[in-house]
C-alpha positions as CSV (number, residue, x, y, z in Angstrom):
1,M,180.2,168.8,199.6
2,T,178.8,165.9,196.8
3,A,181.1,163.3,197.7
4,H,180.2,163.4,201.1
5,K,176.6,163.1,200.3
6,A,177.2,160.5,198.2
7,S,179.2,158.3,200.9
8,Q,176.5,159.3,203.3
9,F,173.8,157.9,201.1
10,C,176.2,154.5,200.9
11,K,176.8,154.1,204.4
12,Q,173.1,155.0,205.4
13,Y,171.5,152.5,202.9
14,K,174.7,149.8,202.9
15,R,175.6,150.1,199.4
16,A,179.0,148.7,199.1
17,T,179.5,148.1,195.8
18,E,178.3,151.6,195.0
19,F,180.8,153.2,197.7
20,R,183.6,151.3,196.0
21,R,182.7,152.9,193.0
22,L,182.6,155.9,194.2
23,C,186.2,156.0,196.1
24,E,187.7,154.8,192.4
25,I,186.1,157.8,190.9
26,I,187.0,160.3,193.2
27,R,190.6,158.3,193.3
28,N,190.6,158.5,189.1
29,H,189.9,162.2,189.9
30,L,193.1,162.9,191.5
31,A,195.5,160.9,189.2
32,N,194.0,163.0,186.4
33,L,194.6,166.3,187.7
34,N,198.2,165.1,189.0
35,K,198.5,163.9,185.1
36,Y,197.7,166.9,183.1
37,R,199.0,169.3,185.4
38,D,199.1,172.3,183.0
39,Q,195.8,172.8,182.6
40,R,194.1,176.3,183.5
41,D,191.4,175.1,185.7
42,R,193.4,173.0,187.6
43,P,192.7,173.8,191.2
44,D,196.1,174.0,193.3
45,L,196.8,171.1,195.5
46,T,199.0,173.2,197.3
47,A,197.1,175.7,198.9
48,P,196.1,174.6,202.5
49,E,192.2,174.9,201.5
50,T,192.1,173.1,199.0
51,C,194.3,170.3,200.6
52,Q,192.0,170.4,203.7
53,L,189.2,169.4,201.5
54,Y,191.0,166.7,199.8
55,L,192.0,165.4,203.1
56,D,188.6,165.8,204.6
57,T,187.3,163.8,201.7
58,R,189.7,161.1,202.1
59,V,189.1,160.8,205.9
60,E,185.5,160.6,205.3
61,Q,185.9,158.1,203.0
62,L,187.9,156.2,205.7
63,K,185.6,156.1,208.1
64,I,182.6,154.9,206.2
65,A,184.9,152.2,204.5
66,T,186.0,150.8,208.2
67,E,182.1,151.3,209.3
68,L,180.9,149.1,206.1
69,S,183.8,146.6,207.0
70,L,185.4,147.0,203.5
71,W,189.1,146.6,204.7
72,Q,190.5,146.6,201.6
73,E,188.7,149.7,200.4
74,A,189.8,151.2,203.5
75,F,193.7,150.5,203.2
76,R,193.4,152.3,199.6
77,S,191.9,155.4,201.1
78,V,194.7,155.0,203.8
79,E,197.3,155.4,200.9
80,D,195.2,158.0,199.3
81,I,195.4,160.1,202.6
82,H,199.2,159.6,202.8
83,G,200.0,160.3,199.3
84,L,198.0,163.5,199.5
85,M,200.2,164.3,202.9
86,S,203.2,163.6,200.5
87,M,202.4,165.6,197.6
88,V,201.8,168.8,199.8
89,K,204.6,168.5,202.5
90,R,203.2,169.7,205.1
91,T,202.1,168.3,208.4
92,P,198.5,168.0,208.5
93,K,196.1,168.8,211.5
94,P,196.0,166.3,214.5
95,S,192.3,165.7,214.5
96,V,193.1,164.4,210.6
97,L,196.1,161.7,212.1
98,V,194.4,160.8,215.1
99,V,191.6,159.6,212.6
100,Y,194.3,158.3,210.8
101,Y,196.4,155.8,212.8
102,A,193.0,155.2,214.6
103,K,191.7,153.6,211.6
104,L,195.0,151.8,211.0
105,T,195.1,150.0,214.2
106,E,191.7,148.6,213.1
107,I,192.6,147.7,209.3
108,F,196.3,146.0,210.6
109,W,194.2,144.2,213.6
110,I,192.3,142.9,210.8
111,S,194.5,141.8,209.1
112,E,196.3,140.3,211.2
113,S,199.3,142.5,211.4
114,H,199.9,142.6,214.8
115,L,203.7,144.2,214.5
116,Y,202.3,147.4,212.4
117,H,198.9,147.4,214.4
118,A,201.3,147.9,217.6
119,Y,203.2,150.4,215.6
120,A,200.1,152.3,214.8
121,W,199.1,152.3,218.2
122,L,202.1,154.0,219.5
123,K,201.9,156.9,216.6
124,L,198.4,157.3,218.3
125,F,199.6,157.4,221.9
126,N,202.1,160.0,221.1
127,L,199.7,162.3,219.3
128,Q,197.5,162.0,222.4
129,K,200.1,162.7,224.3
130,S,201.6,165.7,222.9
131,F,198.5,167.9,221.4
132,N,196.2,166.7,223.3
133,K,195.9,168.6,226.8
134,K,192.9,167.9,228.1
135,L,193.5,164.0,228.2
136,T,192.7,162.4,231.8
137,Q,195.4,160.3,233.8
138,K,193.0,157.4,233.2
139,D,192.7,157.8,229.7
140,L,196.7,158.1,229.0
141,Q,196.7,154.8,231.2
142,I,194.7,153.2,228.9
143,L,196.1,154.2,225.8
144,A,199.1,153.3,227.3
145,S,198.3,150.0,228.1
146,S,196.8,149.2,225.2
147,V,199.8,150.2,223.0
148,L,201.9,147.7,225.4
149,L,199.7,145.3,224.8
150,A,199.4,145.7,221.4
151,A,203.3,145.2,221.6
152,L,203.3,142.1,223.5
153,S,200.6,140.6,220.9
154,V,203.4,140.5,218.2
155,T,204.4,137.1,217.9
156,P,208.4,137.0,218.9
157,Y,210.0,134.8,216.2
158,D,210.8,136.1,212.7
159,H,208.4,134.5,210.0
160,K,211.0,134.7,207.4
161,Y,213.6,132.0,208.6
162,G,213.7,129.3,205.8
163,A,212.0,131.6,203.6
164,S,213.0,131.9,199.8
165,H,214.9,134.7,198.4
166,H,212.3,135.6,196.5
167,E,209.6,135.7,199.6
168,L,212.3,138.1,201.5
169,E,212.2,140.5,198.5
170,N,208.3,140.8,198.9
171,E,208.6,140.6,202.4
172,K,211.3,143.9,202.2
173,D,209.3,145.9,200.2
174,R,206.0,145.4,201.8
175,S,207.9,146.8,205.1
176,L,208.7,149.4,203.4
177,R,205.4,150.1,201.9
178,M,204.1,150.0,205.5
179,A,206.9,151.5,206.8
180,N,206.2,154.8,204.7
181,L,202.7,154.7,206.1
182,F,203.9,155.6,209.5
183,N,207.0,158.0,208.4
184,F,209.4,156.3,208.7
185,S,212.3,156.3,207.1
186,F,214.7,153.2,206.4
187,D,217.7,152.3,204.1
188,S,216.0,150.5,201.1
189,K,219.8,148.3,201.2
190,R,219.3,147.2,204.8
191,E,218.1,143.7,205.6
192,N,214.6,143.2,206.8
193,R,215.6,141.7,209.7
194,E,217.4,145.6,210.4
195,M,213.5,147.1,210.3
196,V,210.8,147.5,212.3
197,S,210.8,144.4,214.8
198,R,209.1,143.3,218.2
199,A,212.6,144.1,219.9
200,S,213.2,147.8,218.7
201,L,209.4,148.3,219.4
202,L,209.8,146.8,223.0
203,S,212.9,149.2,223.6
204,E,211.2,152.4,221.9
205,L,208.3,151.9,224.4
206,A,210.9,151.8,227.2
207,A,213.1,154.6,226.0
208,K,209.5,156.8,225.6
209,G,208.0,156.0,229.2
210,V,205.3,154.4,227.7
211,I,205.6,150.9,229.9
212,S,205.8,153.3,233.0
213,C,202.1,155.0,231.9
214,A,200.8,151.6,231.5
215,S,198.3,149.9,234.5
216,Q,200.3,147.8,237.3
217,E,198.3,144.7,236.0
218,V,199.9,145.5,232.6
219,K,203.1,146.2,233.7
220,D,203.3,142.8,235.7
221,L,202.2,140.9,232.7
222,Y,205.1,142.5,230.8
223,N,207.9,141.7,233.3
224,L,206.5,138.1,233.5
225,M,206.4,137.9,229.8
226,E,209.8,139.7,228.8
227,H,212.1,139.5,232.0
228,E,211.2,136.4,234.3
229,F,212.2,133.0,233.8
230,L,209.1,130.6,235.2
231,P,208.5,127.9,232.5
232,L,206.2,125.6,235.6
233,D,204.0,128.6,237.1
234,L,204.6,131.5,234.1
235,A,200.6,130.3,232.8
236,S,199.5,130.4,236.5
237,K,200.6,134.0,237.6
238,V,199.9,135.2,233.9
239,Q,196.1,134.1,233.7
240,P,194.6,135.7,236.5
241,L,196.5,139.1,235.2
242,L,194.6,138.4,231.7
243,S,191.6,137.9,233.5
244,K,192.0,141.5,235.2
245,I,193.3,143.0,232.3
246,S,189.7,141.8,230.4
247,T,188.1,144.1,232.2
248,I,189.9,147.4,231.7
249,G,188.7,149.5,229.1
250,G,185.2,150.8,227.8
251,K,184.6,154.2,227.1
252,L,186.8,157.0,227.2
253,S,186.4,160.3,228.5
254,A,185.2,163.6,225.6
255,A,188.5,165.0,225.8
256,S,190.0,161.7,224.3
257,S,189.8,161.5,220.3
258,V,189.6,157.5,220.3
259,P,185.7,157.0,222.0
260,E,186.2,153.5,223.2
261,I,189.0,150.8,223.5
262,Q,188.9,146.8,224.7
263,L,191.9,145.1,225.8
264,S,189.6,142.2,226.2
265,Q,190.6,141.9,222.4
266,Y,194.4,140.9,223.0
267,Q,193.5,138.0,225.6
268,S,193.9,135.4,222.8
269,A,197.1,136.6,221.4
270,L,198.2,137.2,224.8
271,E,197.6,133.4,225.8
272,K,199.3,132.4,222.4
273,L,202.3,134.3,223.5
274,T,201.9,132.7,227.0
275,T,202.1,129.2,225.5
276,L,205.3,130.0,223.4
277,R,207.0,131.1,226.0
278,V,206.2,128.1,228.3
279,L,207.7,126.3,225.3
280,Q,210.5,128.6,225.3
281,Q,211.8,128.5,228.6
282,A,210.8,124.9,229.4
283,S,213.2,124.0,226.1
284,R,215.9,125.3,228.1
285,I,215.8,123.3,231.1
286,F,214.3,120.1,230.1
287,Q,215.3,117.0,227.6
288,S,212.1,115.6,228.1
289,M,208.5,116.4,229.6
290,K,204.9,114.3,229.6
291,I,202.6,115.6,227.1
292,D,200.0,115.8,230.3
293,M,202.1,117.8,232.3
294,L,202.7,119.7,229.4
295,S,198.9,120.3,229.3
296,R,198.6,121.4,232.8
297,M,201.2,123.5,232.9
298,I,199.5,125.4,229.4
299,P,196.3,125.4,230.7
300,F,194.9,128.2,227.8
301,F,194.3,125.3,225.1
302,D,194.0,122.0,224.3
303,S,196.8,119.6,223.6
304,N,196.0,119.6,219.7
305,V,196.1,123.6,219.7
306,V,199.4,123.6,221.2
307,E,201.3,121.3,219.1
308,K,199.9,123.3,216.1
309,M,201.6,126.1,217.9
310,A,204.7,124.1,218.7
311,V,205.1,123.0,214.9
312,D,204.6,127.0,213.9
313,A,207.7,127.8,216.4
314,V,210.0,124.6,215.3
315,K,209.5,125.8,211.7
316,H,211.0,129.3,212.1
317,N,213.3,128.0,214.8
318,F,211.9,129.8,217.9
319,V,212.3,126.4,219.7
320,A,213.7,122.7,219.3
321,M,211.2,120.5,220.1
322,K,209.9,116.8,219.4
323,V,206.5,115.3,220.1
324,N,206.3,111.3,220.4
325,H,202.6,110.2,220.7
326,L,203.9,106.7,221.2
327,S,205.2,107.2,224.2
328,G,203.3,110.3,225.1
329,A,206.1,112.7,225.8
330,V,207.8,115.9,224.3
331,H,211.3,115.9,223.6
332,F,213.3,119.2,223.7
333,G,216.1,119.1,221.3
334,K,220.0,120.0,221.8
335,M,220.5,123.5,221.0
336,D,223.2,124.5,218.3
337,I,226.5,125.7,220.0
338,E,226.3,128.9,218.2
339,S,223.1,129.5,218.8
340,D,222.0,133.3,220.4
341,A,220.1,131.7,223.3
342,L,222.8,129.4,224.4
343,G,225.9,132.3,223.4
344,S,223.9,134.6,226.3
345,H,223.5,131.7,229.0
346,L,227.4,131.0,228.4
347,C,228.3,134.7,228.6
348,V,226.4,135.0,231.7
349,F,228.1,131.7,233.1
350,T,231.8,132.8,232.4
351,D,231.1,136.0,233.6
352,S,230.0,134.2,237.0
353,L,233.1,131.7,237.1
354,N,235.6,134.8,236.6
355,K,234.0,136.8,239.2
356,A,234.2,133.8,241.6
357,R,237.7,133.2,240.9
358,S,238.9,136.7,241.6
359,L,237.2,136.3,244.7
360,I,238.7,133.2,245.9
361,H,241.8,133.5,244.6
362,P,242.8,137.2,244.2
363,P,245.6,138.0,241.7
364,V,249.3,138.1,243.2
365,H,251.4,141.5,241.7
366,K,254.7,141.0,241.5
367,P,257.3,143.3,241.9
368,S,259.3,144.5,238.3
369,K,262.7,144.3,238.2
370,L,264.8,146.9,237.0
371,G,266.3,145.4,233.7
372,E,263.4,144.2,232.5
373,N,262.2,147.6,232.9
374,F,265.0,149.4,230.9
375,S,264.6,146.8,228.2
376,L,261.0,147.5,227.7
377,A,261.5,151.0,227.6
378,G,264.2,150.6,224.5
379,V,261.5,148.2,223.0
380,V,258.6,150.8,223.3
381,E,260.7,154.2,221.9
382,K,262.2,151.7,218.9
383,E,258.6,150.2,218.5
384,H,257.8,153.8,218.5
385,K,259.7,155.4,216.2
386,R,258.5,152.6,213.5
387,L,255.3,153.4,214.4
388,L,255.7,157.4,213.4
389,A,257.6,156.7,210.3
390,R,254.8,153.9,209.0
391,K,252.4,156.7,209.8
392,S,254.1,159.3,208.1
393,I,254.7,157.1,204.9
394,I,250.9,156.2,205.1
395,E,249.8,159.6,205.4
396,K,252.0,161.0,202.3
397,R,250.5,158.0,200.1
398,K,247.2,159.1,201.5
399,E,247.6,162.3,200.5
400,D,248.8,161.5,197.2
401,L,246.3,159.5,196.0
402,E,243.3,162.3,197.5
403,R,245.1,164.8,195.2
404,Q,244.6,162.5,192.5
405,I,241.1,161.7,193.4
406,L,240.4,165.2,193.7
407,E,241.8,166.5,190.2
408,K,240.0,163.3,188.8
409,E,237.2,164.3,190.5
410,K,237.3,167.5,188.9
411,V,237.6,166.6,185.4
412,E,234.5,164.6,186.2
413,E,232.2,167.4,187.8
414,S,233.4,169.6,185.3
415,K,232.2,167.1,182.2
416,R,229.3,166.4,184.0
417,L,228.3,169.9,184.5
418,S,228.5,170.6,180.8
419,I,226.6,167.8,180.1
420,Q,224.2,168.6,182.1
421,K,224.3,172.4,180.9
422,K,223.8,170.9,177.4
423,S,220.6,168.7,178.8
424,A,219.3,171.8,180.7
425,D,219.3,174.1,177.6
426,E,218.3,171.2,175.0
427,E,215.1,170.3,177.7
428,R,214.2,173.8,178.3
429,E,214.1,174.2,174.3
430,R,212.2,171.6,174.3
431,L,209.5,172.3,176.8
432,L,209.1,176.2,175.5
433,K,208.3,174.2,171.9
434,D,206.0,171.9,173.7
435,Q,204.6,174.9,175.1
436,R,203.9,176.8,172.4
437,L,202.7,173.5,170.4
438,R,200.3,173.1,173.0
439,Q,199.2,177.1,173.3
440,Q,198.2,176.7,169.6
441,Q,196.6,173.2,169.7
442,R,194.4,174.7,172.9
443,I,193.7,178.0,170.8
444,S,192.6,176.1,167.9
445,Q,190.7,173.6,169.9
446,E,188.9,176.7,171.5
447,I,188.1,178.2,168.5
448,K,186.9,174.7,167.4
449,D,185.0,174.3,170.2
450,K,183.3,177.8,170.0
451,D,182.3,177.4,166.8
452,K,181.0,173.7,167.3
453,R,178.9,175.3,170.3
454,A,177.6,177.9,168.0
455,A,176.5,175.3,165.4
456,E,174.9,172.9,168.0
457,K,172.7,176.2,169.6
458,I,171.7,177.0,165.5
459,I,170.5,173.0,165.5
460,E,168.7,173.2,168.7
461,D,167.4,176.2,168.4
462,F,166.0,174.7,165.0
463,Q,165.0,171.4,166.2
464,K,163.1,173.2,169.0
465,I,160.9,175.0,166.3
466,N,161.0,172.2,164.1
467,K,157.4,170.4,164.7
468,K,158.7,166.8,162.9
469,G,161.7,166.3,165.4
470,E,164.0,165.1,163.0
471,K,167.5,164.9,164.1
472,I,170.0,167.1,161.9
473,L,173.3,165.0,160.9
474,I,176.0,166.8,159.8
475,E,178.9,165.1,157.6
476,G,182.4,165.9,158.6
477,D,183.3,168.8,160.9
478,M,180.5,170.5,162.7
479,T,181.2,174.1,162.1
480,K,179.0,177.5,162.1
481,Q,178.7,177.8,158.5
482,S,177.8,174.1,158.0
483,A,175.0,174.5,160.5
484,M,173.7,177.6,158.9
485,E,173.6,175.7,155.4
486,V,171.8,172.9,156.8
487,V,169.3,175.1,158.3
488,R,168.4,176.8,155.8
489,T,168.1,174.5,153.3
490,R,166.3,172.8,155.7
491,Q,163.7,175.7,156.0
492,I,163.5,176.1,152.4
493,R,162.7,172.3,152.1
494,E,160.0,172.7,154.7
495,R,158.3,176.2,153.3
496,D,158.0,174.5,149.5
497,E,156.6,171.6,151.2
498,M,153.8,173.3,153.1
499,E,153.3,175.6,149.7
500,K,152.2,172.2,148.1
501,K,150.4,170.7,150.8
502,L,148.5,174.0,151.1
503,Q,147.6,173.9,147.2
504,K,146.5,170.5,147.4
505,L,144.3,171.2,150.2
506,A,142.7,174.2,148.3
507,K,141.9,172.1,145.5
508,K,140.4,169.6,147.7
509,M,138.4,172.0,149.6
510,D,136.9,173.6,146.3
511,H,136.2,170.3,145.0
512,L,134.2,169.1,148.1
513,E,132.4,172.4,148.4
514,R,130.8,171.7,144.6
515,A,129.8,168.4,145.2
516,K,128.1,169.1,148.2
517,R,126.2,172.1,146.5
518,Q,125.4,169.9,143.7
519,E,123.8,167.2,146.1
520,E,122.0,169.6,148.6
521,A,120.1,171.5,145.5
522,P,117.3,169.1,144.9
523,L,117.1,168.5,148.6
524,I,117.0,172.5,149.1
525,E,114.4,172.7,146.6
526,E,111.7,169.9,147.6
527,A,112.0,171.2,151.4
528,F,111.2,174.5,150.2
529,Q,108.2,173.3,148.7
530,K,107.2,171.4,151.8
531,R,107.7,174.5,153.5
532,L,105.2,176.5,151.8
533,Q,102.6,173.7,151.8
534,E,103.0,173.8,155.6
535,E,102.9,177.5,155.6
536,K,99.7,177.8,153.7
537,I,98.0,175.4,155.7
538,L,99.2,177.3,158.9
539,H,98.0,180.6,157.0
540,E,94.4,179.5,156.3
541,Q,94.1,178.1,159.8
542,E,95.1,181.4,161.4
543,Q,92.4,183.3,159.1
544,L,90.1,180.5,160.7
545,R,91.1,181.1,164.0
546,E,90.8,185.0,163.5
547,I,87.2,185.3,161.8
548,E,85.9,182.8,164.8
549,L,87.1,185.2,167.6
550,S,85.8,187.9,165.6
551,K,82.7,186.7,165.7
552,Q,82.5,186.1,169.5
553,H,83.9,189.3,170.4
554,H,80.8,190.8,168.3
555,V,78.5,189.0,170.0
556,G,79.7,189.7,173.4
557,D,79.4,193.7,172.3
558,L,76.4,193.3,171.5
559,Q,75.8,192.1,174.7
560,E,77.3,195.0,176.5
561,K,75.4,197.6,174.4
562,N,72.0,195.8,175.7
563,R,73.4,196.1,178.9
564,L,74.3,199.4,179.0
565,S,70.9,200.8,176.8
566,R,68.9,200.7,180.1
567,L,71.1,203.4,181.4
568,L,70.9,206.1,178.9
569,E,67.2,207.6,179.8
570,H,69.3,208.6,183.5
571,K,71.8,209.8,181.9
572,V,69.5,212.5,179.5
573,C,67.6,213.2,182.8
574,I,71.2,214.0,185.1
575,L,72.4,216.0,182.0
576,L,69.3,218.3,181.7
577,A,69.4,218.6,185.4
578,T,72.7,219.8,185.3
579,A,72.5,222.3,182.5
580,F,69.2,224.0,184.3
581,S,71.5,224.1,187.4
582,S,74.1,225.9,185.8
583,A,71.9,228.4,183.8
584,D,70.0,229.4,187.3
585,S,73.2,230.1,189.3
586,V,74.6,232.1,185.8
587,L,71.6,234.4,186.2
588,V,71.8,234.9,189.7
589,I,75.2,236.6,189.1
């Protein structure tokens, strides 16, 4: 296809600007198709073959955009693919979805949207596991490890804390937009915190068994980060695991649709997560700490980088701490009594104390007295009757209210149906009128276009024959009749001009011939006389030459005669002898 060839050209010669223009042209083409739905030659986008061709074009566009590092254009291509999938209301091929989610992982990783990067990996893992039956166990383990590490790389605190209402609304719209790309369905009236989050993602990974499919090093890292409480030894235990994880990965087997995975890309994000976990856990058991000790607990970064991370964590209410450079110490702030972290610790502490008390002092069950039992039974029966009476009153009131609501709804429904029917009739009439009007306009436009094409054909044929190459301009609307009139006028004018030119040329040639003859007459006479004299002299010379030649021949002939006259006597003798011999022979006979 032309679009594929143009994309390959842009890819081969690294033409980023031309590729953006190509993507915009393809995007506008589809928008115009959706805008003008009543065109006769419009392709049917709901047809499977047509939809697949459009999807293949967008997938090719997405691949080349990522290869050229045009990430904004790649995200637009992702939205185009999602729009096509939403338009046709059918699930595309798994191969298309694999490319779709694989490129989403790259785009979100480049844009540092680690949460959506992790969700894209989860979608890609589910696709590979469900549809790729030839996937090896090693490939599945690397894919699961990548999903889990991507989820762990998400920042463990919410950046919406302390944000303005406008920022929260923008973030909510962005979350809905991103969720649509993953085919998630959310209620737009819910709060942002109820949408996709790190906690819900990790819960989904555990529920779907992704964590159990990951490699042992990644599972150990997950347990250390999410379930262990080791503020002093956490970094030292995590560091060797990160070294092993960075070596996992590489090219996958041919059965996998993802050619290569490198887990080392998550190392910096995991080191940052470890730093935040150390600060969080240290704030729960320490009131203050030397900066040097904290630096030894976090070997990944120097103190300045750790301080920047701590400032961001404090800003978003993840940890409460202050850094005093004068005393060289870090002071962890007191938690609010209503904070979630302290609340969970208090609940665990309360349950532990209750269990300990029940073990030390078991509860004593005293025997109940008979009178107390009777009095209690009377009270219970009386309370039961009162509750039944109250329940019947409530049920009656509820039935009356429901009946009133039902009647009101019936009246409103009948009004609504009548209004809807009236609106539908008016809309149907308007559509029919618009359709007839469009059909008339289309027929009249087709007639005009046909007449215009015929006129252009007449003018084009005339201009091909015309040697001047002048362009013919017609004022007003171009019709076949006006074109024929213009061409006929031009032909008559050109014929008249040609006749005038021929008459002028004939007159000019007549004058030129007459002048030529007048000028050459004396010259011809002079040449004739000169030629006459030359021929006379030549004739005389030829006569003298003939006379001299005749004299020479005569002298020669005389000399030959004298030479042959000596043989005359012998000739006579021979003739006589011959005659006598002939006579003798006759006599003998």
